N, C-alpha and C positions, 0 to 999 in steps of 0.2 A: 504420523504427522507430528511436526514440532509445534507444540501448543503452549509454550511459554511457562514461566516459573510459578506464577500465582495468578489468581483471578484479578483482573483489572476492574475498576469501577469507573465507567466513562459515560458522560452525557454528550450526545451527538446531535448537532443541528443539521438537518438535511433539506436541501432544495432540489426538486426535480420537475421537469416540464415536458416530458416526451409527448408529442402531439398525438400520436396514434395509440396511446395507452389510456384506457378508461379507468381501470381499477389499479390503484397504487400497489396492490399486492403483486402485480405483474411487473413492477419495476425491478431491474437487475440489482439496484442498490438496496432495495428492501429485502430481496431474497438473500443477499449477502449478509445483511444485518441479522436476519432471522437465523441464518446458519451460524453466525458467530455467537449468538446467544447461548449455543450449546457449550461454549468454552469460555465465555467472557461475560461478566456482569455488566451490561450496558443498557442504556435507555436512549431513545431517539425521538425527536420531534420533527415530523415531516411537513413541509410546506409544498404542496403539489399544485403546480401552475399558479402559485401565489407569491410572486416576487416581493410584493410590498410587505406581506406578513413575514416573509423570511427576513427582509431588511430590518423590520422592527425587532424581531427576535435576535438578530445578530447584534443590534445596538444594545439590547438588554444585557448581553454578555453572559458569562457563567458557563460557557461551553468548553469541553475538553477537545472536541474535534468538530470541524465544520466540513460538510460534503456538499458540493454543488454538482449536480448531474444535469448539465445543460444540453438539451437536444433540439430545442425549437424556439422558444419565446425570447425575443430580443430584450424584453423588459428587465431581465436580470443584469444587463449591462450597467444599469444605473448604480449597481452595488459593487462593481469591480473595484473602485477606489476604496470603498469601505472594507472590502476583503484585503486589499493591499495594506491598509492600516492594521487590520487584524494580524496579518503575517508579520508586519514590522514590530508589533507588540509581543511577538513570540507565540501567537496562536497557531494551531495545527490545522492544515487545510488540504483537502483533496478536491481538485476540480477536473471535471470532464467537460469539454466544450469543443464545438466545431469552429469556433470563431476567435482564435487567438490573434488573427490578423485584423480584427476590429471592423470587418466589412459590414456587420449587422449590429454589433453591440457597442462599438466605439473603441477608441484607443485607451490604453491603461498601462500603468507601470507594474501591474500585478504579475504578468508573465516573467518579466525580468527578475522580480523578487522570488519567483519559483524556479529560476535557473534556465530560462528558455527564451528564444527569439524565434518568431515565425519565419519559415524559410520556404514557403511555397504552398499553394492551395492544393487540396486533393479533390478532384472532381468526383470520381467514383472510388470508394474505399476498397483498395485491394487488400488481401489478407495481411494481417499484422504479424510480424515475426517476433516471437518471444526470445530475447537475448539473455536476460539475466535469470538464471535458475538458482544461483547460489544464495540470493537474498530475497528479492521481491517475489518472484513467481515460482517458488519452490515449496511453499507451505502457507497455510494448511492444505491448500488445494494445488493442483498441478495442471494449469491450462494447457491445451494442445500447443505444439510448436508453432503452428500457424492458426490464427483466429480469423474466421470469415465473418462478413457483415452482410446485412440485407440491403443496404443502400436505399433507404426509404426517403432520404432528404436530398434537396438540391445541393446544399453545401455540406460535405461530409467531414471536413476538418482540414488541418494544416500539418505539414511536416515542420519539424523544429530543429534549430541548432541549439546545442547545450553549452551553457556557461561553464567557465572554470570552477571546479569544486563540486560540480554536479555530475550525474551519470545518466546515460540513456539505458533504460531497462527493456525497451521494446521499440520497434519501428518497422520501416519498410526496407527490405533487403536483408542479406545474411549477416550484416554487421553495421555498426554506426560509421558513416562516412563524413560526418560533419554537418549534414543538413537533412537527415532522414529519420530523426527520432520521433517517436509517438508517445512515449512515457518517460518522464523526467523526474528524478528525485535525487537524494544524496545517498552516499554509502552509509550503511548501518552504523559504522564506527563513528560517524559524525552526527548521530542522533537526528535524523531527518524530521522536519516538521511540515514539509509540503510534498505533494505529489501531483503532477499535472499530466492528464491524458488529453491529447489534441485531436480527439475523435469522439464519436458518439458510442459509448459503451453499450447503451440500450440496444443497439443494432446487432450486437453479438448474441443473438438469441438461439443460435444453434448449439448442438452438442457433438462437436466434431471428434471428441475423444471418447464418446459413448459411456460416460460415467453417470448419466441421468441428472446432470446439473448443467444448466446453460453456461456457455463459455464466458458470457458477460458477467454472470454472477461470480464465477471463479476469479475473474480479473479483480472485481471489487473485493472479494473475500481476502485475497492475498494482499491487495494494496492497503486495505483498512488494517489488517493484521500487522503489516509491515510498519505502519506508523504507530500503532498501539505498542508494538514490541520495541522497535528501534528508537522511536521518539519518546518512550517512557511516559506515555500519557496517563495521568492519574487525576483523581478528583482533588478538590481543595483540601478535603479531610485527610487524604493520604499525603499531601505535599509536605506536611510538617515532619514526616518520617519516611524519607525516600527508600524505596525498595532496592534490593540488590538485583542487578541485571547481569546476565551472562549471554554472550552471543556465540553462535556456532554456524559455520558455513563451510562448504555447501551442505545442504540438507534436502534430499538424500545425499549421502557421501559415498565415496568409493575408496580411492587410494590414500586420501589424506583428509584431515579435519583441522580447520583453523578455529581457534577459540579466543574470544575476547572477554576478559573479566577484570574487575577492579584490581588495582595493584595490591598484592598481599593476600588476595582471596585464595582459599584452598579449593582446588579444582580436581574432580575425579569423574571417570567414565565407567559406567557399570553396564553389564549385559543383562538380558532378560531373566537370567538365573540368579541374579544378585551377586555376581562375581565382579570384583573391581578389575578393570582392564588397564587403567592409567590413573595416576595421581600426580599432582604437582602444585606449586605455588605460582600464581600469576605475577609476572614481572614485565608485562607487555603482551603482544599477540603470541599465542602458543600454537605451534604446528605439530600435530600428532600424526604419525604414519599409521594407517589403518588397513593397508592392503591385505594383511593376513587375517583380518577379522572376518568371520562368516557373515553372510547377509542376515539381517534381522533388525530388531528394535533395541536401542540402547538409551540409557539415561545419563545425561550430563548434569552433574551437581556442582554448585559453587557455595562456599560457606565463608562468611566474614562476620566476626562478632556473633551476634545472636540472629543473624539473617541468613536465609538459605534460598537459593534459586535453583530451578530445575528446568531442563529442556529435554524433550523426547526427540530422539534422532533415529534415522533409518539408514542402514547400510544396504546398498544394492549390489 
């Protein structure tokens, strides 16, 4: 698993309102956060079926990431515009909602700020096809190629069109055709700060890949990690001394590996025995041929000044 260079320290504000969930521990987003605590120093404050409390906490500020897991209650819609202001101020945001078309929660500019436009309602949620394995849905977990849903609600979500500068990471069909996206964010190279799911992640409670982890939790694990990693989310204490970041994709990799690192950073790839496989100085995106490397675990290092970053990679 690619688990990042150093531990992050992140404070997360979470709202969730799944109608058929009584115990917050059963929320997919909570399971994802507990999983990520094994690799990341984070804390979160959950407002469960309490949109007003969430709105007050959002206004108080001080969060590194905000997550809205909207499955049922229309009351969260009164805070869409506040979340739009949060995004405009540079805040990081993940939203999962069935109502980007505003039929229950009202119209908002938030979705356009997250790179999406509603493109049609979904009556019954057909399986979601995972498209992007190189960035969003390749680490730390690996959701199944198709994610199934229980269809517990009358309004299951919307298909999306993706704005220029954004990418569709998953949707309905074998590829993006202009109006069938379900997960929208930015490429890792552009340090994404938002990610939008236009469906109810909580309904992905199955385990289609048999790894003893619900598929909905896997979706959230990868999405949260993606913003933590690519968005460079740090606490205010860390902000005065930015960390060194290095990116590598796809992960797992096979015939090639793309590496992104700050200009002038020394980059090296090492195998599990401690032997250096590759080294170079970053002058833009680096492309490394890896077809002759045996399957296994590798470590990618970057060094610049007194800072070091590390990524764990897997060759399949």
